[in-house]
C-alpha positions, 0 to 999 in steps of 0.5 A: 499499500502507498502512501499520498499527500494531496495538493492545490496548485498553490506556489507556497506549497512548493516547498511541501510537496518539496520536504515530502518528496526529498524526505521520503515520506510519500509515495506519491503527488496527488494534484487538483487539475486547475484548467488555467493554472500553472504547473511548471513549479511542479516538474522538479518533484521527481515522484509519481502524480496522481491527476484530480479533475476539477468540482465544484470547488473550483467552478466544475459542475459535471453532472449539470448540464448547461454547463456541459462546454466548461466541463468538455473543457476541463477534463480536456485540460486534465487529461493532457496535465495527466498525459504530462504528468504520466499519471496512471489515473485520473479522479472525478466527482460526478455530481455535486451538491449543489444545482442540477445533477443530472447522471446520464449528462455525467454518462455522457461526458465520461463517453466523451472525455473516453480515458481508462485512466478515470476513477469515479470517487463517490462524493457525498450528495445527490446519485455521487453519495449513491451507492447505485448511482455511483455503480451505473457510471462505472458500468457506462463509462468503464471506469475505475473507482475512487475510494473515498473514506470519509463521503462514504461515512457522510454519506451515510450519516444522511441517508440514516445506514450504517457507515460501515456497510455502506463502507463494505458495500462500495469496496464491491466496486473494488477500489485502486484508490483509497482518499481518507482523512478524519472526522466526526461519525454523526457529521455529513461534513467531511471534517479532513481533519488530522488523524486524533482530531476526529472520532473515527475508528481508524484501525477498523477503517484501515483494514478495509483498506484492500493492500495494492491501493494508492491512500492519498492522505486527504488532511491539510498541507501543513508540515509539521502535522502531516509528518505526524499522520503519515507517521501514524498511518506507517504505524497502523497499515 
């Protein structure tokens, strides 16, 4: 199992990446793709990369039929970025927490993009938080799967179902990547907390993660706290 850090494309995060790459703490780096951004500053870091396509936080709403042209442009940019960084995977959110969410639009766009590197990540709201919705998008587009454990826990809370059972259901989709961070069992929101700041039962949860996947630690990019997160995970994985 390999552990990686997650970053947004901010120049100030260069030192953060440099620290974890040069000290061989991280096995890979996952970076958010934002159309029009210059990622050249990351080229000097010799590490495997994973590219995460832009989503609602940065203005991309793939399931909104009124924004199909914008979504296609964002995904094409992400494909080019994945090519430039030799990324094995491209992670995509299938739905958004607000606005129009049409599963047919998501499926149609992904079929047009037709990239076998794409992994569909389960989110919290709309059809992207439903097992059946995620399963359908994967099956109809030939995509892989990225399991976000905190998203699954929040989605289970919203739906009034047991979170451990929900995670185990998502595991049937055979994830190639997993996203983790701490949070609160009774929260309907993904908090992205450092390990030990929330109440997720991580010793139990970590045992569920398949051994052959890439695991992204989705906590804030602060060197000292992230070092502690990695120490905890290396000890318990």
